[in-house]
PDB file of N, CA, C and O in Angstrom:
ATOM      1  N   MET A   1      62.703  75.399 112.595  1.00  0.00           N
ATOM      2  CA  MET A   1      61.198  74.774 112.664  1.00  0.00           C
ATOM      3  C   MET A   1      62.063  73.314 112.840  1.00  0.00           C
ATOM      4  O   MET A   1      63.231  72.933 112.759  1.00  0.00           O
ATOM      5  N   SER A   2      60.756  72.768 113.125  1.00  0.00           N
ATOM      6  CA  SER A   2      60.958  71.953 113.728  1.00  0.00           C
ATOM      7  C   SER A   2      59.722  70.379 112.655  1.00  0.00           C
ATOM      8  O   SER A   2      58.794  70.799 111.964  1.00  0.00           O
ATOM      9  N   GLY A   3      59.898  69.256 112.713  1.00  0.00           N
ATOM     10  CA  GLY A   3      59.328  68.420 111.648  1.00  0.00           C
ATOM     11  C   GLY A   3      58.548  69.253 110.935  1.00  0.00           C
ATOM     12  O   GLY A   3      57.339  69.223 110.709  1.00  0.00           O
ATOM     13  N   MET A   4      59.800  70.358 110.455  1.00  0.00           N
ATOM     14  CA  MET A   4      59.119  70.570 108.077  1.00  0.00           C
ATOM     15  C   MET A   4      60.610  70.461 107.639  1.00  0.00           C
ATOM     16  O   MET A   4      61.721  70.829 108.021  1.00  0.00           O
ATOM     17  N   SER A   5      60.071  69.806 106.701  1.00  0.00           N
ATOM     18  CA  SER A   5      61.044  69.303 105.848  1.00  0.00           C
ATOM     19  C   SER A   5      61.481  70.938 104.744  1.00  0.00           C
ATOM     20  O   SER A   5      61.006  72.028 105.062  1.00  0.00           O
ATOM     21  N   ARG A   6      62.117  70.828 103.904  1.00  0.00           N
ATOM     22  CA  ARG A   6      62.763  72.024 103.270  1.00  0.00           C
ATOM     23  C   ARG A   6      61.485  72.209 102.042  1.00  0.00           C
ATOM     24  O   ARG A   6      61.244  73.244 101.420  1.00  0.00           O
ATOM     25  N   GLU A   7      61.013  71.326 101.958  1.00  0.00           N
ATOM     26  CA  GLU A   7      59.653  71.327 100.742  1.00  0.00           C
ATOM     27  C   GLU A   7      58.546  72.138 101.580  1.00  0.00           C
ATOM     28  O   GLU A   7      57.974  73.199 101.333  1.00  0.00           O
ATOM     29  N   GLU A   8      58.481  71.496 102.357  1.00  0.00           N
ATOM     30  CA  GLU A   8      57.451  71.678 103.474  1.00  0.00           C
ATOM     31  C   GLU A   8      57.072  73.473 103.497  1.00  0.00           C
ATOM     32  O   GLU A   8      56.051  74.134 103.307  1.00  0.00           O
ATOM     33  N   VAL A   9      58.628  73.811 103.867  1.00  0.00           N
ATOM     34  CA  VAL A   9      58.357  75.534 103.973  1.00  0.00           C
ATOM     35  C   VAL A   9      58.635  75.789 102.913  1.00  0.00           C
ATOM     36  O   VAL A   9      57.913  76.761 102.691  1.00  0.00           O
ATOM     37  N   GLU A  10      59.460  75.525 101.628  1.00  0.00           N
ATOM     38  CA  GLU A  10      59.070  76.326 100.692  1.00  0.00           C
ATOM     39  C   GLU A  10      58.060  76.346  99.793  1.00  0.00           C
ATOM     40  O   GLU A  10      57.906  77.130  98.856  1.00  0.00           O
ATOM     41  N   SER A  11      56.927  74.833 100.357  1.00  0.00           N
ATOM     42  CA  SER A  11      55.254  75.285 100.038  1.00  0.00           C
ATOM     43  C   SER A  11      54.307  76.283 100.928  1.00  0.00           C
ATOM     44  O   SER A  11      53.152  76.650 100.709  1.00  0.00           O
ATOM     45  N   LEU A  12      55.061  76.548 101.847  1.00  0.00           N
ATOM     46  CA  LEU A  12      54.598  77.749 102.560  1.00  0.00           C
ATOM     47  C   LEU A  12      54.873  78.977 101.712  1.00  0.00           C
ATOM     48  O   LEU A  12      54.044  79.722 101.190  1.00  0.00           O
ATOM     49  N   ILE A  13      56.627  79.065 101.665  1.00  0.00           N
ATOM     50  CA  ILE A  13      56.250  80.404 100.976  1.00  0.00           C
ATOM     51  C   ILE A  13      56.464  80.889 100.106  1.00  0.00           C
ATOM     52  O   ILE A  13      56.931  82.021  99.981  1.00  0.00           O
ATOM     53  N   GLN A  14      55.999  79.704  98.830  1.00  0.00           N
ATOM     54  CA  GLN A  14      55.488  80.118  97.691  1.00  0.00           C
ATOM     55  C   GLN A  14      53.924  80.415  97.902  1.00  0.00           C
ATOM     56  O   GLN A  14      53.393  81.326  97.267  1.00  0.00           O
ATOM     57  N   GLU A  15      53.350  79.789  98.619  1.00  0.00           N
ATOM     58  CA  GLU A  15      51.795  80.347  98.845  1.00  0.00           C
ATOM     59  C   GLU A  15      51.945  81.737 100.112  1.00  0.00           C
ATOM     60  O   GLU A  15      51.098  81.941 100.982  1.00  0.00           O
ATOM     61  N   VAL A  16      52.836  82.308  99.980  1.00  0.00           N
ATOM     62  CA  VAL A  16      52.753  83.295 100.761  1.00  0.00           C
ATOM     63  C   VAL A  16      53.201  84.797  99.386  1.00  0.00           C
ATOM     64  O   VAL A  16      52.841  85.967  99.252  1.00  0.00           O
ATOM     65  N   LEU A  17      54.038  83.960  98.716  1.00  0.00           N
ATOM     66  CA  LEU A  17      54.951  84.859  97.622  1.00  0.00           C
ATOM     67  C   LEU A  17      53.551  84.876  96.736  1.00  0.00           C
ATOM     68  O   LEU A  17      53.121  86.024  96.622  1.00  0.00           O
ATOM     69  N   GLU A  18      52.884  84.046  96.199  1.00  0.00           N
ATOM     70  CA  GLU A  18      51.389  84.200  95.583  1.00  0.00           C
ATOM     71  C   GLU A  18      50.139  84.486  96.495  1.00  0.00           C
ATOM     72  O   GLU A  18      49.227  83.876  97.054  1.00  0.00           O
ATOM     73  N   VAL A  19      50.655  85.854  96.312  1.00  0.00           N
ATOM     74  CA  VAL A  19      49.257  86.351  97.108  1.00  0.00           C
ATOM     75  C   VAL A  19      48.700  87.131  96.945  1.00  0.00           C
ATOM     76  O   VAL A  19      47.704  87.334  97.639  1.00  0.00           O
TER      77      VAL A  19
END
């Protein structure tokens, strides 16, 4: 992953987990 910080990735993961 490039151009993505950990907070950005965690935000996407949280969106997927909250499905």
